[in-house]
C-alpha positions as CSV (number, residue, x, y, z in Angstrom):
1,X,-6.9,-84.1,-19.1
2,X,-8.0,-82.7,-22.5
3,X,-7.7,-79.0,-23.3
4,X,-11.5,-78.8,-23.2
5,X,-11.8,-80.3,-19.8
6,X,-14.6,-78.3,-18.0
7,X,-12.8,-78.3,-14.5
8,X,-9.7,-76.8,-16.2
9,X,-11.7,-74.1,-17.9
10,X,-13.5,-73.2,-14.7
11,X,-10.2,-72.8,-12.9
12,X,-8.8,-70.5,-15.6
13,X,-12.0,-68.4,-15.5
14,X,-11.7,-68.1,-11.7
15,X,-8.1,-67.0,-11.9
16,X,-9.0,-64.4,-14.6
17,X,-11.9,-63.1,-12.4
18,X,-9.6,-62.8,-9.4
19,X,-7.1,-60.8,-11.4
20,X,-9.8,-58.4,-12.7
21,X,-11.2,-57.9,-9.2
22,X,-7.8,-57.0,-7.9
23,X,-7.2,-54.6,-10.8
24,X,-10.5,-52.8,-10.2
25,X,-9.9,-52.6,-6.5
26,X,-6.4,-51.1,-7.1
27,X,-7.8,-48.5,-9.5
28,X,-10.7,-47.7,-7.2
29,X,-8.2,-47.0,-4.3
30,X,-6.1,-44.7,-6.5
31,X,-9.2,-42.8,-7.5
32,X,-10.3,-42.4,-3.9
33,X,-6.9,-41.1,-3.0
34,X,-7.2,-38.4,-5.7
35,X,-10.7,-37.4,-4.8
36,X,-10.5,-37.7,-1.0
37,X,-13.1,-39.3,1.2
38,X,-16.7,-38.6,0.6
39,X,-18.3,-35.8,2.7
40,X,-21.3,-37.0,4.6
41,X,-22.9,-36.7,8.0
42,X,-20.4,-39.2,9.4
43,X,-17.3,-37.5,8.1
44,X,-15.1,-36.2,10.9
45,X,-14.3,-32.4,10.9
46,X,-10.8,-31.9,9.6
47,X,-10.7,-35.3,7.8
48,X,-11.0,-33.6,4.4
49,X,-8.2,-31.3,3.3
50,X,-9.4,-28.1,1.7
51,X,-8.5,-27.4,-1.9
52,X,-7.6,-23.8,-0.9
53,X,-4.0,-23.1,0.0
54,X,-3.3,-22.4,3.7
55,X,-3.1,-18.7,4.5
56,X,-0.3,-17.5,6.8
57,X,-0.8,-14.8,9.4
58,X,0.8,-12.2,7.2
59,X,-1.3,-13.2,4.2
60,X,-4.6,-13.2,5.9
61,X,-7.4,-11.1,4.4
62,X,-6.8,-7.4,5.4
63,X,-9.8,-7.2,7.6
64,X,-8.7,-10.3,9.6
65,X,-4.9,-9.4,9.8
66,X,-3.2,-8.4,13.0
67,X,-2.2,-4.7,12.4
68,X,1.1,-5.2,14.2
69,X,2.0,-8.1,11.9
70,X,0.9,-6.1,8.8
71,X,3.0,-3.1,9.9
72,X,6.0,-5.3,10.5
73,X,5.6,-6.8,7.0
74,X,5.4,-3.4,5.4
75,X,8.5,-2.2,7.3
76,X,10.4,-5.2,6.0
77,X,9.2,-4.9,2.4
78,X,9.9,-1.1,2.4
79,X,13.4,-1.6,3.8
80,X,14.2,-4.1,1.1
81,X,13.4,-1.7,-1.7
82,X,16.7,-0.4,-3.1
83,X,15.2,2.3,-5.3
84,X,11.9,4.0,-6.0
85,X,11.0,1.5,-8.8
86,X,11.2,-1.4,-6.4
87,X,9.4,0.6,-3.7
88,X,6.5,1.4,-6.1
89,X,6.1,-2.3,-6.9
90,X,5.9,-3.0,-3.2
91,X,3.2,-0.4,-2.7
92,X,1.2,-1.8,-5.6
93,X,1.3,-5.2,-3.9
94,X,0.5,-4.0,-0.4
95,X,-2.6,-5.6,1.2
96,X,-2.0,-4.3,4.8
97,X,-5.4,-2.6,5.2
98,X,-8.9,-2.6,3.6
99,X,-8.0,0.3,1.3
100,X,-6.6,-2.3,-1.1
101,X,-10.1,-3.5,-1.8
102,X,-11.5,-0.1,-2.9
103,X,-8.5,1.5,-4.6
104,X,-8.1,1.6,-8.3
105,X,-4.4,2.2,-8.1
106,X,-2.1,3.7,-5.4
107,X,-0.3,7.0,-5.9
108,X,3.4,7.4,-5.8
109,X,6.1,10.1,-5.3
110,X,6.3,12.8,-8.0
111,X,9.5,14.7,-8.8
112,X,13.1,13.8,-8.0
113,X,13.4,16.0,-4.9
114,X,16.9,17.2,-5.9
115,X,16.3,20.6,-4.4
116,X,15.8,19.0,-1.0
117,X,12.1,20.0,-0.5
118,X,9.3,17.5,-0.3
119,X,5.7,18.6,-0.2
120,X,3.2,16.2,1.5
121,X,-0.4,15.5,0.9
122,X,-2.5,13.5,3.4
123,X,-4.2,11.1,1.0
124,X,-5.3,10.9,-2.6
125,X,-8.8,11.8,-3.8
126,X,-10.5,10.9,-7.0
127,X,-8.4,13.2,-9.2
128,X,-5.2,11.9,-7.6
129,X,-6.2,8.3,-8.0
130,X,-7.1,8.8,-11.7
131,X,-3.8,10.5,-12.4
132,X,-1.6,8.5,-10.1
133,X,-0.2,11.7,-8.6
134,X,-0.2,12.7,-4.9
135,X,-1.9,16.1,-5.9
136,X,-3.8,16.7,-9.1
137,X,-6.3,19.1,-10.7
138,X,-6.4,22.9,-9.8
139,X,-4.7,22.3,-6.4
140,X,-1.8,20.6,-8.1
141,X,-1.6,23.4,-10.7
142,X,-1.5,26.0,-7.9
143,X,1.3,24.1,-6.1
144,X,3.3,24.1,-9.3
145,X,2.8,27.9,-9.6
146,X,4.1,28.4,-6.1
147,X,7.1,26.3,-6.9
148,X,7.9,28.0,-10.2
149,X,7.0,31.6,-9.5
150,X,7.7,31.7,-5.8
151,X,10.6,29.3,-5.2
152,X,12.1,29.7,-8.7
153,X,12.4,26.0,-9.0
154,X,10.9,23.5,-11.5
155,X,8.4,21.1,-10.0
156,X,10.6,18.2,-11.1
157,X,13.3,19.3,-8.7
158,X,10.9,19.1,-5.7
159,X,9.1,16.0,-4.5
160,X,5.4,15.5,-3.8
161,X,4.5,12.5,-1.6
162,X,1.3,11.2,0.0
163,X,1.2,10.0,3.6
164,X,-1.4,7.4,2.6
165,X,-0.9,5.8,-0.8
166,X,-4.4,4.6,-1.5
167,X,-7.6,6.6,-1.8
168,X,-10.1,6.2,1.1
169,X,-13.6,5.4,-0.1
170,X,-15.8,8.5,-0.8
171,X,-12.7,10.7,-0.2
172,X,-13.0,10.4,3.6
173,X,-10.1,11.2,5.8
174,X,-7.8,8.2,6.4
175,X,-7.9,6.6,9.8
176,X,-4.9,6.8,12.1
177,X,-4.4,3.1,11.7
178,X,-4.3,3.5,7.9
179,X,-1.8,6.3,8.2
180,X,0.3,4.1,10.5
181,X,0.2,1.0,8.3
182,X,1.2,3.1,5.3
183,X,4.0,5.0,7.1
184,X,6.8,2.5,6.1
185,X,6.1,3.3,2.4
186,X,6.0,7.0,3.1
187,X,9.2,7.0,5.2
188,X,11.1,5.0,2.6
189,X,10.1,7.4,-0.1
190,X,11.6,10.2,1.9
191,X,14.8,8.2,2.5
192,X,15.2,7.4,-1.2
193,X,14.4,11.0,-2.2
194,X,17.0,12.3,0.4
195,X,14.4,14.9,1.6
196,X,16.0,17.7,3.6
197,X,12.8,19.6,4.6
198,X,9.2,18.6,4.6
199,X,6.2,20.9,3.8
200,X,2.9,19.2,4.9
201,X,-0.1,20.8,3.1
202,X,-3.0,21.5,5.5
203,X,-3.6,20.9,9.2
204,X,-4.7,17.2,9.0
205,X,-1.5,16.3,7.1
206,X,0.7,18.3,9.4
207,X,-1.0,16.9,12.5
208,X,-0.7,13.3,11.3
209,X,3.0,13.8,10.4
210,X,3.9,15.5,13.7
211,X,1.5,13.7,16.0
212,X,0.0,17.0,17.1
213,X,-3.4,18.7,17.0
214,X,-4.3,19.3,13.4
215,X,-5.1,23.0,14.0
216,X,-3.0,24.6,11.2
217,X,-2.8,28.0,12.8
218,X,-1.1,26.5,15.9
219,X,1.4,24.7,13.7
220,X,2.3,27.0,10.8
221,X,4.6,30.0,10.8
222,X,7.6,28.2,12.3
223,X,10.0,25.3,11.7
224,X,9.3,22.1,13.6
225,X,12.4,20.0,14.3
226,X,11.3,16.4,15.1
227,X,13.6,13.4,14.5
228,X,14.3,13.5,10.8
229,X,14.0,16.4,8.4
230,X,12.6,19.7,9.7
231,X,8.9,20.4,9.0
232,X,7.2,23.6,7.8
233,X,3.4,23.2,7.8
234,X,1.4,25.4,5.5
235,X,-2.0,25.8,3.8
236,X,-3.2,23.2,1.4
237,X,-3.6,24.6,-2.2
238,X,-7.2,23.5,-2.1
239,X,-7.8,25.9,0.8
240,X,-5.9,28.7,-1.0
241,X,-8.3,28.3,-3.9
242,X,-11.3,28.8,-1.5
243,X,-9.6,31.5,0.6
244,X,-7.2,33.5,-1.5
245,X,-6.4,35.7,1.6
246,X,-4.5,32.8,3.1
247,X,-1.9,33.0,0.3
248,X,0.1,35.7,2.2
249,X,0.5,33.3,5.2
250,X,1.4,30.4,2.8
251,X,4.1,32.6,1.2
252,X,5.6,33.3,4.6
253,X,5.9,29.5,5.2
254,X,7.5,29.0,1.8
255,X,10.1,31.7,2.5
256,X,10.9,29.9,5.8
257,X,11.4,26.7,3.7
258,X,13.6,28.5,1.3
259,X,15.7,30.0,4.1
260,X,16.2,26.6,5.7
261,X,17.4,25.2,2.3
262,X,19.6,28.3,1.6
263,X,17.7,29.2,-1.5
264,X,17.6,32.8,-2.7
265,X,14.6,34.8,-1.5
266,X,14.2,32.9,1.8
267,X,13.6,35.1,4.9
């Protein structure tokens, strides 16, 4: 049969067409595998895999997370922090409650606590969030004056820690759940600072710390001895600025603190 025989040419064309059809079918299948099946009214629920990564129970959005799971995760992360720098990174990454959505930046411990005394603020406000300090502005300045002029210490030798690390919206009081979820970060700061005595500032802070009624007058003027460091509640510097007459009572509490630490001037 000659090279130009029509039946032979037709056979060659048929084989080439079959190869091209197979090639296109193979490429179409690979493309479909990459893109996934089309979504239409007949597509079964669950037949299309989401492009979003799966979220575990501990990584769920804060509003949908089980508080017990979130607390456990915070306890584990706080316990793993070997120093204050690692702990601060953990706090900055915390997503345990909804405060992570509204905060600009969390606050962290101030001072090295080498004197043994740690002052406590309940939660940061706008000034604290802006400065990154647990207590800022005129109240912070007044606390420094109490430390320097009254206790004869430098503020750096004391520590200042917030029970809740993030500012609640509109400076509202933190909820009990927010305090509880933040407690591993707070407790680990006290451990790393080696706090020997705690001075909560104001009734709400003292009540949250001790699990008691936040009525300051029923709490101050004595040393509480729960499990852990002893606690001496006193007036918040913000209150002292509004009611200077309360400074005498605050000084009595500071003297109790100094006596417990064995500092000169304690009574």
